[in-house]
C-alpha positions in Angstrom: -13.4 48.0 195.6 -13.8 49.0 191.8 -15.4 52.2 191.3 -19.1 52.6 192.3 -22.1 52.2 190.1 -25.6 53.8 190.4 -27.9 51.2 191.5 -32.0 51.0 190.7 -35.0 52.5 192.5 -36.0 50.3 195.6 -38.3 47.3 195.0 -38.0 47.4 191.2 -36.5 44.3 189.7 -34.2 45.3 186.9 -32.4 42.8 184.9 -28.8 44.1 184.2 -26.0 43.4 181.5 -22.3 43.6 181.9 -20.0 45.4 179.2 -18.8 43.4 176.4 -15.2 44.6 177.2 -16.1 43.2 180.9 -13.7 45.7 182.4 -13.1 47.2 185.6 -16.2 48.0 187.4 -18.6 46.6 184.9 -21.3 43.9 185.9 -20.9 40.3 184.7 -23.5 39.5 182.4 -25.1 37.0 184.6 -25.7 39.6 187.2 -29.4 40.5 188.3 -31.2 42.9 190.4 -34.2 41.2 191.9 -35.8 40.9 195.5 -34.2 38.8 197.9 -34.9 35.7 199.4 -35.4 36.4 203.3 -31.7 35.0 204.4 -30.3 37.0 201.4 -32.1 39.9 202.6 -31.1 39.5 206.3 -27.4 39.2 204.8 -27.8 42.5 202.9 -29.2 44.5 206.0 -26.3 43.3 208.2 -23.8 44.4 205.5 -25.4 47.9 205.4 -25.1 48.0 209.3 -21.6 46.7 209.4 -20.6 49.8 207.0 -21.6 52.2 209.8 -18.3 50.7 211.9 -15.9 51.1 209.0 -12.6 53.1 209.8 -12.0 54.9 206.4 -10.6 58.2 207.3 -8.2 58.4 204.0 -11.0 57.3 201.4 -13.8 58.3 203.4 -15.6 55.3 201.7 -16.9 52.9 204.3 -17.7 49.2 203.3 -19.6 46.7 205.3 -19.9 42.8 204.5 -21.7 40.1 206.0 -21.4 36.5 205.3 -23.6 33.7 205.5 -22.4 29.9 206.9 -23.7 26.7 206.1 -25.3 26.4 209.5 -27.2 29.6 208.8 -24.8 32.0 211.1 -24.3 35.4 209.8 -20.9 37.2 210.5 -20.2 41.0 209.6 -16.8 43.0 208.8 -16.0 46.6 207.5 -13.1 48.0 205.8 -10.2 48.9 207.9 -7.6 51.5 206.5 -4.4 52.1 207.5 -1.9 55.0 206.3 0.1 52.6 204.7 -2.6 51.8 202.2 -1.4 48.0 201.3 -2.0 47.3 205.2 -5.9 48.2 204.7 -8.6 45.6 204.7 -11.6 45.0 202.7 -14.8 44.4 204.6 -15.4 41.3 202.7 -12.2 39.7 203.9 -12.6 41.0 207.4 -16.1 39.4 207.6 -15.0 35.8 206.1 -11.9 35.9 208.8 -14.4 36.8 211.3 -16.4 33.6 210.5 -13.3 31.3 210.0 -12.1 32.8 213.4 -15.4 31.4 215.1 -14.8 28.0 213.8 -16.7 28.4 210.5 -15.2 27.3 207.2 -17.6 27.1 204.8 -19.6 30.2 203.8 -22.4 30.1 201.4 -23.0 33.8 200.5 -21.7 36.9 201.1 -23.4 40.5 201.0 -21.3 43.8 200.4 -22.9 47.5 200.8 -21.4 50.8 200.2 -22.3 54.3 200.5 -25.8 55.3 199.3 -25.8 54.9 195.4 -23.0 52.8 195.1 -23.1 49.4 194.0 -19.6 47.5 194.7 -17.5 45.0 193.3 -15.3 42.8 195.2 -11.5 43.1 194.5 -9.3 39.9 193.2 -7.9 39.1 196.6 -11.4 39.4 198.2 -12.7 37.1 195.4 -10.0 34.6 195.8 -10.8 34.5 199.7 -14.4 33.9 198.9 -13.6 31.0 196.9 -11.3 29.5 199.5 -14.4 29.2 202.0 -17.1 28.2 199.3 -18.9 31.6 198.8 -21.3 30.9 195.7 -23.5 33.7 195.9 -22.5 37.5 196.0 -25.0 40.3 196.8 -24.1 43.7 195.8 -26.3 45.8 198.0 -26.7 49.5 198.1 -28.6 51.9 200.4 -30.6 52.8 197.6 -32.0 50.4 195.0 -32.2 46.5 194.4 -29.3 44.6 194.8 -27.6 42.8 192.3 -26.8 39.0 192.6 -23.8 37.3 190.9 -22.0 34.2 191.3 -18.7 34.0 192.4 -17.8 32.0 189.2 -18.7 34.8 187.2 -16.5 37.1 189.1 -13.7 34.8 189.7 -14.0 32.2 186.9 -10.6 30.5 187.1 -9.4 30.6 191.2 -6.1 29.7 192.5 -7.0 26.2 194.0 -4.9 23.8 196.3 -4.1 21.9 193.0 -2.7 25.0 191.8 -0.1 25.0 194.2 1.0 21.7 194.8 4.3 20.5 193.3 3.7 18.9 189.9 7.0 16.8 190.4 8.4 14.9 193.0 12.0 16.4 192.9 10.2 19.8 193.6 
């Protein structure tokens, strides 16, 4: 997760712009804050509920996520930290892996929610896993304020794919 950003007031429609540098924590230029469609609103609420189950004794920064599968099912996850930081799990990957463990392979949208006033950006590893399972829409929810809606292709314009890892030569 990158640094939190302040969110807009509840119910307010605000278009946002990314920074020119597009650096860490900057919102992509195509992100927008708006009222959610019903299935995305349910997803954002599920992510907020999942945040309550986070195990974050080291960062004290609980995060929840929820994914929407192509068949309309919602699966949730939360961040799970470990004293050996590299073994910690992000909420987004926990939610996706929970869906996969239940037999779902295609995910259309993902919502992520952090503490009040914080809007989060998924890390690179989470973005790559989102691409692997077909996420198209990412909802950056906040306990206060309208969520930002971003396409995964804006967050991860050049993902690694199965084609990227295939040997290019028969001798390999």
